[in-house]
N, C-alpha and C positions, 0 to 999 in steps of 0.2 A: 503494499501499499505505500503510495508515494502523495508527499504534500504537494500541492501546487501552489503556487507564491503568483502575487499581483501578475507578473510579466505571463507566465504559463497561461493564467485566465484569459490576459487581452489578449495572447497567441490562438486560443482556444475560441474567443469569440470572432477574431478579425477572420478567422479560417472558416467558421461558419456563416459571415456574411459573404465570404465569395463562394458559397456554394450555390447550385440553383434553389432558388426555393422550391418548395412544396405548395401547389396550389391549395390540396386539402387540408395541410397543417395551418395553411393562413386563413382559411375558412372555419376551421374550427378554434383558433384563435380570437378572430374577430367575434364569434357569436359568445366566448367567454365574454369578453369585452364588453358584447350589450348586456350580458346578463348581468356583471359587476354594475354597468352603471345604471341598470333596471333597478336594482336591490339598493343601489345609492338612492334614485330618486325617489323610490318607495319610503326610505328611511326619512329625507326629507320632506314629505308630505306628511308623515307621521307629526312633525313637530308644529302642530298646528298652533296660531298666536291668536287666533280669534275661533270663536263660534261662525261655521259654515251658515249662512241665510238660506241659502239654496240646496245645503246637503243632502242627498238622497242616496240609496243603494245603486241605482241608476249614473248617478253624477258619479260617483266611485267608480264604477266600471267602466263608464268613457275614459275618465282620466287615467286609469290604470292601463287601458288600451293604446291611449295618446301616449302615456310614458313609455309604453314598449316599444311604440313604433320610432318615437325620437331617442329612445337609447339605442335600436337598433342603426338609425342613420348617425347619430353621434361615433357608432363603432365602426361604421363604413368610412366616415370620415379619416378616423385614426388619431384623431386631437390627443387624446390621453395617453398613446403610445403604450398601452398595457398588451395590446395584441402582439405587437412586434417586440414587446421583449419577451413574451411567452415564444413565440417563434424560435427567438434567437437562444432561448432556454434551451428548447427540444434540440435544435438542431444541433447544439453545442452537445449534447448529448448523444446525437447520433438516430434520434428518433423521428420518425417519419420519412426517413428515406427512401 
């Protein structure tokens, strides 16, 4: 068992970035990012600052659907960078070849 130093980790990451991207891995990583963002948005919605005047179960269902679509769109843009990091981690370990 060898211990990797920072330079070895940097070489591993650099070599994984030079490999051809795996579209299936990219898709799964993007889906994970969407789930993460969706959970984050749900948690933010739970922090209600005031009573909802128009609140109902149908309004909550609509908000959940809108949040899911928003999370999917944000993940597709890749602005959070979570999917890219997941791809790099798995590629460095040789997963998804």
